[in-house]
N, CA, C and O of each residue as an XYZ file, in Angstrom:
728
protein
N     -13.686    -58.935    -64.628
C     -13.863    -59.750    -63.302
C     -12.920    -59.420    -62.295
O     -13.276    -59.216    -61.134
N     -11.751    -59.354    -62.664
C     -10.699    -59.018    -61.871
C     -11.040    -57.547    -61.009
O     -11.174    -57.509    -59.786
N     -11.134    -56.523    -61.799
C     -11.557    -55.253    -61.309
C     -12.574    -55.493    -60.395
O     -12.332    -55.219    -59.220
N     -13.676    -55.951    -60.690
C     -14.933    -56.210    -59.879
C     -14.507    -56.972    -58.569
O     -14.917    -56.570    -57.480
N     -13.735    -58.003    -58.665
C     -13.519    -58.849    -57.496
C     -12.556    -57.990    -56.608
O     -12.629    -58.220    -55.401
N     -11.793    -57.171    -56.961
C     -10.955    -56.293    -56.206
C     -11.750    -54.944    -55.776
O     -11.156    -54.148    -55.049
N     -12.853    -54.709    -56.130
C     -13.735    -53.597    -55.628
C     -13.465    -52.334    -56.384
O     -13.570    -51.289    -55.742
N     -13.142    -52.269    -57.622
C     -12.834    -51.221    -58.401
C     -14.283    -50.375    -58.402
O     -15.371    -50.865    -58.706
N     -14.037    -48.966    -57.982
C     -15.102    -48.219    -57.870
C     -15.877    -47.887    -59.351
O     -17.101    -47.810    -59.451
N     -14.990    -47.718    -60.400
C     -15.607    -47.508    -61.730
C     -14.568    -48.291    -62.670
O     -13.367    -48.439    -62.443
N     -15.226    -48.717    -63.672
C     -14.388    -49.495    -64.635
C     -14.777    -48.848    -66.183
O     -15.943    -48.699    -66.551
N     -13.861    -48.577    -66.821
C     -14.058    -48.044    -68.193
C     -13.463    -49.006    -69.245
O     -12.288    -49.372    -69.286
N     -14.522    -49.383    -70.146
C     -14.074    -50.392    -71.244
C     -14.208    -49.546    -72.472
O     -15.259    -49.005    -72.813
N     -13.013    -49.467    -73.142
C     -12.938    -48.765    -74.504
C     -12.845    -49.901    -75.453
O     -12.063    -50.822    -75.219
N     -13.638    -49.889    -76.568
C     -13.734    -50.889    -77.462
C     -12.537    -50.406    -78.592
O     -12.680    -49.316    -79.147
N     -11.532    -51.133    -78.858
C     -10.538    -50.796    -79.764
C      -9.908    -52.134    -80.148
O      -9.336    -52.848    -79.324
N     -10.049    -52.452    -81.503
C      -9.528    -53.678    -82.072
C      -8.141    -53.518    -82.559
O      -7.937    -52.968    -83.642
N      -7.193    -53.956    -81.840
C      -5.743    -53.984    -82.521
C      -5.531    -54.983    -83.637
O      -4.474    -55.051    -84.265
N      -6.591    -55.762    -83.859
C      -6.439    -56.601    -85.143
C      -6.650    -55.859    -86.411
O      -6.280    -56.237    -87.523
N      -7.274    -54.780    -86.134
C      -7.343    -53.788    -87.491
C      -5.937    -53.195    -87.752
O      -5.735    -52.773    -88.891
N      -5.008    -53.116    -86.904
C      -3.697    -52.765    -87.189
C      -2.729    -54.025    -87.429
O      -1.818    -53.951    -88.255
N      -2.928    -55.001    -86.791
C      -2.179    -56.236    -87.165
C      -0.808    -56.149    -86.860
O      -0.518    -55.461    -85.882
N       0.233    -56.780    -87.581
C       1.532    -56.658    -87.206
C       2.129    -57.491    -86.331
O       3.352    -57.421    -86.212
N       1.381    -58.429    -85.561
C       1.908    -59.306    -84.463
C       1.267    -60.600    -84.550
O       0.181    -60.693    -85.122
N       1.833    -61.605    -84.040
C       1.211    -63.021    -83.787
C      -0.007    -62.885    -82.859
O      -0.872    -63.760    -82.898
N      -0.128    -61.812    -82.006
C      -1.330    -61.710    -81.196
C      -2.490    -60.924    -81.919
O      -3.632    -60.943    -81.461
N      -2.167    -60.252    -83.033
C      -3.214    -59.371    -83.649
C      -3.497    -59.853    -85.088
O      -4.436    -59.366    -85.717
N      -2.743    -60.749    -85.587
C      -2.909    -61.147    -86.995
C      -2.676    -62.723    -87.191
O      -2.668    -63.480    -86.220
N      -2.510    -63.117    -88.343
C      -2.561    -64.652    -88.693
C      -1.137    -65.068    -88.609
O      -0.812    -66.027    -89.309
N      -0.157    -64.454    -87.802
C       1.191    -65.030    -87.701
C       1.049    -65.858    -86.560
O       0.387    -65.514    -85.581
N       1.735    -67.095    -86.667
C       1.820    -68.186    -85.604
C       2.455    -67.875    -84.486
O       3.576    -67.366    -84.508
N       1.844    -68.132    -83.448
C       2.416    -67.773    -81.983
C       3.455    -68.890    -81.844
O       3.129    -70.054    -82.074
N       4.825    -68.528    -81.433
C       5.857    -69.449    -81.313
C       5.613    -70.294    -80.008
O       5.342    -69.730    -78.948
N       5.715    -71.634    -80.110
C       5.516    -72.477    -78.972
C       6.958    -73.287    -78.428
O       7.906    -73.420    -79.202
N       6.996    -73.686    -77.342
C       8.205    -74.241    -76.752
C       7.640    -75.437    -75.972
O       6.501    -75.428    -75.504
N       8.580    -76.570    -75.846
C       8.254    -77.555    -74.883
C       7.919    -77.041    -73.684
O       8.328    -75.914    -73.402
N       7.127    -77.762    -72.778
C       6.841    -77.335    -71.269
C       7.956    -77.230    -70.651
O       8.128    -76.308    -69.854
N       8.964    -78.200    -70.916
C      10.336    -78.056    -70.181
C      11.237    -76.938    -70.499
O      12.277    -76.781    -69.860
N      10.874    -76.118    -71.500
C      11.667    -75.155    -71.900
C      12.012    -74.019    -70.857
O      11.162    -73.639    -70.051
N      13.272    -73.497    -70.898
C      13.493    -72.479    -69.840
C      13.019    -71.195    -70.504
O      13.095    -71.021    -71.720
N      12.537    -70.323    -69.665
C      12.126    -69.120    -70.137
C      12.514    -68.133    -69.229
O      12.791    -68.553    -68.105
N      12.610    -66.871    -69.429
C      13.021    -65.732    -68.690
C      13.702    -64.779    -69.371
O      13.624    -63.625    -68.950
N      14.433    -65.041    -70.451
C      15.082    -64.104    -71.199
C      14.537    -64.154    -72.653
O      13.955    -65.190    -72.973
N      14.644    -63.241    -73.500
C      14.249    -63.235    -75.008
C      15.129    -64.323    -75.549
O      16.285    -64.543    -75.190
N      14.492    -64.932    -76.393
C      15.257    -65.926    -77.214
C      16.550    -65.512    -77.948
O      17.591    -66.169    -77.985
N      16.304    -64.262    -78.551
C      17.603    -63.740    -79.303
C      17.430    -62.229    -79.018
O      16.521    -61.855    -78.278
N      18.259    -61.384    -79.573
C      18.202    -60.125    -79.540
C      17.044    -59.382    -80.186
O      16.735    -58.229    -79.887
N      16.462    -60.091    -81.044
C      15.251    -59.729    -81.880
C      14.052    -59.622    -80.916
O      13.891    -60.323    -79.917
N      13.359    -58.796    -81.290
C      11.902    -58.560    -80.514
C      11.033    -59.613    -81.163
O      10.922    -59.716    -82.385
N      10.382    -60.443    -80.228
C       9.646    -61.471    -80.857
C       8.318    -61.060    -81.502
O       7.798    -59.964    -81.297
N       7.762    -62.085    -82.358
C       6.733    -61.758    -83.200
C       5.442    -61.582    -82.357
O       4.448    -61.233    -82.994
N       5.315    -61.756    -81.118
C       4.343    -61.551    -80.271
C       4.231    -59.978    -79.879
O       3.246    -59.507    -79.312
N       5.275    -59.296    -80.226
C       5.153    -57.854    -79.822
C       3.983    -57.230    -80.711
O       3.882    -57.416    -81.924
N       3.200    -56.540    -80.012
C       1.988    -55.816    -80.667
C       2.469    -54.392    -80.879
O       2.650    -53.701    -79.877
N       2.703    -53.867    -82.130
C       3.105    -52.573    -82.397
C       2.338    -51.377    -81.510
O       1.156    -51.070    -81.662
N       3.170    -50.828    -80.644
C       2.958    -49.585    -79.827
C       1.679    -49.885    -78.862
O       0.932    -48.984    -78.479
N       1.533    -51.103    -78.555
C       0.430    -51.582    -77.642
C       0.405    -50.856    -76.260
O      -0.675    -50.415    -75.868
N       1.637    -50.691    -75.422
C       1.540    -50.071    -74.416
C       1.414    -48.434    -74.488
O       1.012    -47.751    -73.545
N       1.762    -47.998    -75.572
C       1.674    -46.574    -75.936
C       0.075    -46.174    -76.195
O      -0.422    -45.095    -75.872
N      -0.568    -47.190    -76.798
C      -1.945    -47.056    -76.869
C      -2.797    -47.181    -75.690
O      -3.744    -46.425    -75.472
N      -2.410    -48.242    -74.858
C      -2.913    -48.325    -73.655
C      -2.922    -47.069    -72.597
O      -3.880    -46.610    -71.976
N      -1.676    -46.700    -72.594
C      -1.153    -45.656    -71.867
C      -1.895    -44.337    -72.239
O      -2.249    -43.537    -71.373
N      -2.104    -44.157    -73.518
C      -2.664    -42.978    -74.209
C      -4.225    -42.950    -73.704
O      -4.757    -41.888    -73.381
N      -4.826    -44.050    -73.667
C      -6.202    -44.050    -73.220
C      -6.285    -43.649    -71.781
O      -7.048    -42.789    -71.340
N      -5.365    -44.408    -71.040
C      -5.291    -44.167    -69.546
C      -4.982    -42.661    -69.177
O      -5.587    -42.051    -68.295
N      -4.016    -42.158    -69.921
C      -3.694    -40.710    -69.724
C      -5.095    -39.804    -70.111
O      -5.467    -38.898    -69.366
N      -5.682    -40.089    -71.118
C      -6.888    -39.251    -71.463
C      -7.883    -39.249    -70.189
O      -8.375    -38.232    -69.702
N      -8.082    -40.525    -69.753
C      -9.077    -40.740    -68.530
C      -8.611    -40.074    -67.467
O      -9.359    -39.316    -66.849
N      -7.251    -40.271    -67.084
C      -6.640    -39.598    -65.868
C      -6.871    -38.053    -65.963
O      -7.370    -37.404    -65.044
N      -6.512    -37.585    -67.012
C      -6.753    -36.082    -67.245
C      -8.106    -35.632    -66.803
O      -8.336    -34.765    -65.960
N      -8.983    -36.344    -67.491
C     -10.439    -36.129    -67.157
C     -10.989    -36.224    -65.717
O     -11.859    -35.483    -65.258
N     -10.420    -37.155    -65.113
C     -10.612    -37.520    -63.638
C      -9.899    -36.701    -62.738
O     -10.269    -36.604    -61.568
N      -8.847    -36.062    -63.198
C      -7.880    -35.473    -62.415
C      -7.032    -36.294    -61.461
O      -6.736    -35.931    -60.323
N      -6.681    -37.398    -62.012
C      -5.762    -38.412    -61.308
C      -4.261    -38.255    -61.911
O      -3.973    -38.320    -63.106
N      -3.439    -38.054    -60.920
C      -2.046    -38.013    -61.249
C      -1.393    -39.407    -61.535
O      -0.448    -39.556    -62.310
N      -1.920    -40.289    -60.916
C      -1.161    -41.731    -61.152
C      -1.732    -42.575    -62.122
O      -2.939    -42.811    -62.151
N      -0.886    -43.057    -62.948
C      -1.385    -44.082    -63.978
C      -0.669    -45.368    -63.825
O       0.559    -45.343    -63.907
N      -1.308    -46.540    -63.604
C      -0.690    -47.699    -63.237
C      -0.611    -48.506    -64.622
O      -1.455    -48.346    -65.504
N       0.500    -49.405    -64.741
C       0.597    -50.208    -65.890
C       1.426    -51.462    -65.172
O       2.189    -51.310    -64.217
N       1.144    -52.654    -65.780
C       1.647    -53.781    -65.405
C       2.771    -54.379    -66.211
O       2.868    -55.582    -66.456
N       3.591    -53.468    -66.595
C       4.803    -53.725    -67.535
C       5.932    -54.419    -66.553
O       6.040    -54.102    -65.368
N       6.708    -55.344    -67.159
C       7.756    -56.120    -66.449
C       8.968    -56.107    -67.220
O       8.940    -56.495    -68.388
N      10.033    -55.700    -66.683
C      11.346    -55.735    -67.307
C      12.252    -56.876    -66.890
O      13.403    -56.984    -67.313
N      11.647    -57.781    -65.984
C      12.701    -58.818    -65.552
C      12.133    -60.173    -66.310
O      12.829    -60.690    -67.183
N      11.016    -60.661    -65.999
C      10.598    -61.812    -66.786
C       9.570    -61.412    -67.888
O       8.359    -61.330    -67.679
N      10.164    -61.177    -69.055
C       9.295    -60.667    -70.103
C       9.966    -61.190    -71.345
O      10.944    -61.937    -71.310
N       9.337    -60.718    -72.543
C       9.723    -61.353    -73.749
C      10.583    -60.378    -74.565
O      10.829    -60.677    -75.734
N      11.013    -59.350    -74.097
C      11.843    -58.255    -74.759
C      11.287    -57.300    -75.447
O      11.892    -56.810    -76.401
N       9.924    -56.831    -75.050
C       9.271    -55.885    -75.782
C       9.835    -54.590    -75.370
O      10.166    -54.458    -74.192
N       9.995    -53.544    -76.263
C      10.593    -52.321    -76.023
C       9.689    -51.414    -75.210
O      10.163    -50.483    -74.559
N       8.357    -51.685    -75.244
C       7.513    -50.706    -74.333
C       7.299    -51.346    -73.016
O       6.281    -51.042    -72.394
N       8.214    -52.274    -72.471
C       8.301    -52.735    -71.185
C       9.476    -52.371    -70.443
O       9.788    -52.994    -69.428
N      10.219    -51.305    -70.925
C      11.454    -51.009    -70.452
C      11.403    -49.610    -69.528
O      10.744    -48.654    -69.937
N      12.037    -49.551    -68.428
C      11.814    -48.286    -67.663
C      12.241    -46.945    -68.405
O      11.764    -45.886    -67.998
N      12.999    -46.951    -69.329
C      13.288    -45.858    -70.049
C      12.146    -45.387    -71.021
O      11.981    -44.199    -71.297
N      11.398    -46.372    -71.503
C      10.220    -46.172    -72.307
C       9.152    -45.497    -71.416
O       8.541    -44.485    -71.759
N       8.967    -46.193    -70.152
C       7.934    -45.532    -69.347
C       8.327    -44.121    -68.715
O       7.476    -43.321    -68.325
N       9.514    -43.925    -68.661
C       9.921    -42.407    -68.226
C       9.624    -41.577    -69.277
O       9.073    -40.504    -69.031
N       9.956    -41.956    -70.674
C       9.793    -41.143    -71.628
C       8.238    -40.807    -71.889
O       7.862    -39.678    -72.205
N       7.423    -41.847    -71.733
C       5.855    -41.473    -71.672
C       5.376    -40.636    -70.705
O       4.447    -39.870    -70.961
N       5.967    -40.687    -69.461
C       5.547    -39.842    -68.400
C       5.984    -38.486    -68.796
O       5.179    -37.565    -68.659
N       7.288    -38.229    -69.322
C       7.714    -36.878    -69.717
C       6.782    -36.416    -70.749
O       6.317    -35.277    -70.699
N       6.475    -37.273    -71.718
C       5.480    -36.797    -72.895
C       4.244    -36.403    -72.259
O       3.787    -35.288    -72.514
N       3.578    -37.269    -71.368
C       2.322    -36.903    -70.789
C       2.263    -35.473    -70.129
O       1.257    -34.764    -70.117
N       3.482    -35.152    -69.584
C       3.477    -33.790    -68.789
C       3.698    -32.642    -69.766
O       3.597    -31.484    -69.363
N       4.032    -32.950    -71.188
C       4.162    -31.937    -71.953
C       2.837    -31.732    -72.953
O       2.536    -30.715    -73.577
N       2.159    -32.984    -72.912
C       1.102    -33.012    -73.930
C      -0.399    -32.891    -73.515
O      -1.305    -33.157    -74.304
N      -0.622    -32.451    -72.161
C      -1.935    -32.523    -71.690
C      -2.086    -30.844    -71.098
O      -1.262    -30.114    -70.548
N      -3.397    -30.648    -71.451
C      -3.808    -29.378    -70.755
C      -3.585    -29.233    -69.419
O      -3.091    -28.184    -69.007
N      -3.904    -30.224    -68.590
C      -3.890    -30.181    -67.201
C      -2.441    -30.042    -66.673
O      -2.178    -29.410    -65.650
N      -1.529    -30.668    -67.427
C      -0.069    -30.271    -66.921
C       0.501    -29.063    -67.384
O       1.227    -28.430    -66.618
N       0.253    -28.617    -68.634
C       0.788    -27.379    -69.094
C       0.193    -26.208    -68.238
O       0.854    -25.207    -67.960
N      -1.101    -26.403    -67.842
C      -1.663    -25.330    -67.041
C      -1.137    -25.491    -65.392
O      -1.505    -24.674    -64.548
N      -0.370    -26.471    -65.104
C       0.183    -26.772    -63.888
C      -0.951    -27.330    -62.846
O      -0.815    -27.186    -61.631
N      -1.907    -27.880    -63.342
C      -2.902    -28.408    -62.379
C      -2.603    -29.977    -61.962
O      -2.956    -30.415    -60.867
N      -1.976    -30.706    -62.861
C      -1.588    -32.129    -62.647
C      -0.192    -32.277    -63.070
O       0.309    -31.555    -63.932
N       0.506    -33.321    -62.392
C       1.738    -33.749    -62.796
C       1.652    -35.320    -62.852
O       1.563    -36.004    -61.833
N       1.685    -35.844    -64.153
C       1.215    -37.280    -64.302
C       2.477    -38.126    -63.865
O       3.627    -37.766    -64.114
N       2.163    -39.237    -63.217
C       3.221    -40.307    -62.804
C       2.765    -41.517    -63.330
O       1.663    -42.001    -63.071
N       3.767    -42.107    -64.213
C       3.519    -43.482    -64.730
C       4.171    -44.377    -63.743
O       5.386    -44.373    -63.546
N       3.193    -45.263    -63.034
C       3.561    -46.330    -62.008
C       3.677    -47.632    -62.649
O       2.801    -48.046    -63.408
N       4.747    -48.301    -62.364
C       4.896    -49.703    -62.892
C       5.408    -50.387    -61.854
O       6.622    -50.572    -61.769
N       4.430    -50.901    -60.825
C       4.867    -51.488    -59.578
C       5.507    -53.008    -59.829
O       6.212    -53.556    -58.981
N       5.192    -53.564    -61.006
C       5.703    -54.815    -61.228
C       6.925    -54.943    -62.031
O       7.415    -56.043    -62.287
N       7.501    -53.657    -62.493
C       8.526    -53.628    -63.442
C       9.793    -54.297    -63.137
O      10.505    -54.645    -64.079
N      10.216    -54.552    -61.738
C      11.576    -55.143    -61.471
C      11.212    -56.329    -60.622
O      12.059    -56.749    -59.834
N      10.145    -56.856    -60.694
C       9.594    -58.160    -59.827
C       9.768    -59.443    -60.738
O       9.479    -59.437    -61.934
N      10.197    -60.392    -60.158
C      10.142    -61.703    -60.921
C       8.612    -62.311    -61.080
O       7.777    -61.861    -60.295
N       8.276    -63.096    -61.841
C       7.070    -63.579    -61.930
C       6.577    -64.374    -60.643
O       5.385    -64.402    -60.336
N       7.485    -64.966    -59.971
C       7.278    -65.529    -58.614
C       6.854    -64.596    -57.574
O       5.958    -64.842    -56.768
N       7.576    -63.445    -57.626
C       7.295    -62.256    -56.664
C       5.800    -61.689    -56.946
O       4.966    -61.415    -56.082
N       5.650    -61.573    -58.382
C       4.399    -60.941    -58.724
C       3.225    -61.910    -58.131
O       2.285    -61.435    -57.495
N       3.344    -63.150    -58.363
C       2.198    -64.086    -58.011
C       2.247    -63.970    -56.336
O       1.140    -63.886    -55.806
N       3.164    -63.960    -55.640
C       3.120    -63.969    -54.360
C       2.507    -62.506    -53.722
O       1.789    -62.523    -52.723
N       2.852    -61.321    -54.375
C       2.408    -60.092    -54.119
C       0.747    -59.975    -54.425
O      -0.049    -59.390    -53.692
N       0.457    -60.596    -55.544
C      -0.989    -60.609    -55.984
C      -1.781    -61.410    -54.947
O      -2.852    -60.997    -54.501
N      -1.265    -62.482    -54.604
C      -1.966    -63.208    -53.626
C      -2.248    -62.608    -52.326
O      -3.359    -62.662    -51.798
N      -1.156    -61.995    -51.782
C      -1.204    -61.168    -50.490
C      -2.377    -59.972    -50.740
O      -3.110    -59.570    -49.837
N      -2.409    -59.579    -51.855
C      -3.372    -58.465    -52.130
C      -4.729    -59.033    -52.409
O      -5.632    -58.213    -52.577
N      -5.024    -60.352    -52.488
C      -6.279    -60.901    -52.653
C      -6.598    -61.086    -54.270
O      -7.751    -61.246    -54.669
N      -5.683    -61.054    -54.981
C      -5.975    -61.486    -56.550
C      -6.413    -62.907    -56.587
O      -5.777    -63.779    -55.994
N      -7.469    -63.151    -57.263
C      -7.975    -64.429    -57.429
C      -7.579    -64.875    -58.805
O      -8.205    -64.555    -59.816
N      -6.414    -65.697    -58.793
C      -5.670    -65.969    -59.995
C      -6.691    -66.964    -60.917
O      -6.418    -67.069    -62.113
N      -7.671    -67.576    -60.466
C      -8.441    -68.313    -61.258
C      -9.153    -67.473    -62.263
O      -9.642    -67.971    -63.277
N      -9.221    -66.045    -61.953
C      -9.958    -65.225    -62.768
C      -9.094    -64.662    -63.993
O      -9.538    -63.893    -64.845
N      -7.804    -65.162    -63.947
C      -6.756    -64.558    -64.795
C      -6.297    -65.725    -65.719
O      -6.438    -66.918    -65.454
N      -5.712    -65.194    -66.870
C      -4.843    -66.171    -67.649
C      -3.979    -65.317    -68.501
O      -4.289    -64.166    -68.810
N      -2.888    -65.909    -68.873
C      -1.811    -65.172    -69.655
C      -1.609    -65.735    -71.002
O      -0.597    -65.365    -71.597
N      -2.388    -66.553    -71.574
C      -1.963    -67.158    -72.807
C      -1.966    -66.262    -74.160
O      -2.831    -65.406    -74.345
N      -1.049    -66.496    -74.982
C      -0.895    -65.765    -76.101
C      -1.699    -66.596    -77.283
O      -1.818    -66.077    -78.393
N      -2.157    -67.692    -77.052
C      -2.803    -68.530    -78.070
C      -3.669    -69.534    -77.496
O      -3.306    -70.710    -77.506
N      -4.791    -69.188    -76.990
C      -5.800    -70.056    -76.307
C      -6.310    -70.992    -77.188
O      -6.385    -70.687    -78.378
N      -6.707    -72.180    -76.770
C      -7.305    -73.215    -77.497
C      -8.673    -72.833    -77.823
O      -9.201    -71.944    -77.155
N      -9.332    -73.419    -78.800
C     -10.762    -73.203    -79.070
C     -11.669    -72.899    -77.929
O     -12.478    -71.971    -77.902
N     -11.431    -73.868    -76.888
C     -12.465    -73.811    -75.782
C     -12.103    -72.614    -74.814
O     -12.778    -72.407    -73.805
N     -11.031    -71.843    -75.152
C     -10.595    -70.752    -74.250
C      -9.651    -71.162    -73.242
O      -9.316    -70.285    -72.445
N      -9.126    -72.367    -73.102
C      -8.285    -72.855    -72.072
C      -6.792    -72.375    -72.738
O      -6.554    -72.347    -73.945
N      -5.920    -72.035    -71.736
C      -4.549    -71.815    -72.062
C      -3.802    -72.880    -73.068
O      -4.177    -74.052    -73.032
N      -2.878    -72.536    -73.856
C      -2.106    -73.537    -74.685
C      -1.175    -74.153    -73.998
O      -0.801    -75.244    -74.429
N      -0.636    -73.675    -72.898
C       0.497    -74.337    -72.013
C       1.856    -74.326    -72.592
O       2.797    -74.780    -71.941
N       2.033    -73.779    -73.908
C       3.416    -73.786    -74.420
C       3.847    -72.428    -75.099
O       4.949    -72.368    -75.645
N       3.100    -71.460    -75.080
C       3.759    -70.142    -75.462
C       4.421    -69.585    -74.372
O       4.270    -69.992    -73.220
N       5.225    -68.573    -74.730
C       5.911    -67.901    -73.809
C       5.309    -67.402    -72.576
O       5.929    -67.488    -71.516
N       4.131    -66.881    -72.640
C       3.196    -66.306    -71.610
C       2.854    -67.377    -70.723
O       2.939    -67.214    -69.506
N       2.457    -68.506    -71.248
C       2.089    -69.565    -70.306
C       3.188    -70.225    -69.620
O       3.008    -70.701    -68.499
N       4.320    -70.290    -70.213
C       5.529    -70.789    -69.584
C       6.153    -69.856    -68.422
O       6.730    -70.282    -67.422
N       5.903    -68.366    -68.778
C       6.383    -67.517    -67.782
C       5.261    -67.690    -66.511
O       5.710    -67.817    -65.372
N       4.053    -67.692    -66.697
C       3.069    -67.961    -65.650
C       3.348    -69.391    -64.804
O       3.211    -69.532    -63.589
N       3.694    -70.214    -65.583
C       3.990    -71.623    -64.997
C       5.225    -71.444    -63.992
O       5.241    -71.847    -62.829
N       6.219    -70.791    -64.632
C       7.370    -70.761    -63.774
C       7.044    -69.838    -62.561
O       7.496    -70.145    -61.457
N       6.360    -68.841    -62.700
C       5.986    -67.807    -61.638
C       5.149    -68.662    -60.543
O       5.452    -68.530    -59.357
N       4.288    -69.378    -60.855
C       3.675    -70.127    -59.814
C       4.620    -71.110    -59.096
O       4.682    -71.138    -57.867
N       5.304    -71.860    -59.831
C       6.458    -72.896    -59.275
C       7.287    -71.974    -58.403
O       7.345    -72.325    -57.224
N       7.973    -70.815    -58.747
C       8.800    -70.073    -57.903
C       8.241    -69.551    -56.780
O       8.930    -69.298    -55.791
N       6.778    -69.314    -56.830
C       6.124    -68.751    -55.638
C       5.747    -70.018    -54.660
O       5.301    -69.835    -53.528
N       5.945    -71.166    -55.152
C       5.596    -72.377    -54.437
C       4.174    -72.582    -54.213
O       3.677    -73.065    -53.196
N       3.507    -72.138    -55.343
C       1.959    -72.220    -55.355
C       1.518    -73.080    -56.653
O       2.290    -73.335    -57.577
N       0.213    -73.476    -56.594
C      -0.293    -74.145    -57.716
C      -1.059    -73.240    -58.425
O      -1.717    -72.388    -57.828
N      -1.049    -73.331    -59.686
C      -1.752    -72.296    -60.524
C      -3.284    -72.805    -60.619
O      -3.509    -73.956    -60.992
N      -4.234    -72.004    -60.304
C      -5.609    -72.632    -60.287
C      -6.078    -73.092    -61.572
O      -7.028    -73.871    -61.654
N      -5.397    -72.603    -62.682
C      -5.864    -72.976    -64.050
C      -5.176    -74.319    -64.474
O      -5.590    -74.905    -65.475
N      -4.155    -74.812    -63.750
C      -3.376    -75.899    -64.098
C      -4.356    -77.247    -64.241
O      -3.868    -78.335    -64.546
């Protein structure tokens, strides 16, 4: 819906069920941690990677994007990774994204033959959630079409107390805007 609302020329949907792999509160029967709505968020709870980390998720997503980019002849691959307001996932760090870019330029026919040089673009990487909300609004994102919940209720509404919901809530507050899903 978001891609269509923003006028994407073509959208590719690949069916791939990460629940087959599991290993995360988002892809298996592990409970999603919850906090009170008043809880402060913005830094990982501990030095441990949270149970909401999905094994190699961004590597999988970027691999699909790399494959399609090579077919299309597109140099730039965009990802919404964030290293400021995030949960401590290793695949949201700038050094990971650089390593993937280096690998992409070693592992593809188009790069080896010198036809393409892939660039992994992460425009949100060093932005706060508030800055992301403001920028998205300026670019015409309809936030009523989006949600960020790790553990939606049976009716599909956000739970309001997982880290992702709390990051979103704080982002709208910091942007001085009301979340259309509130």
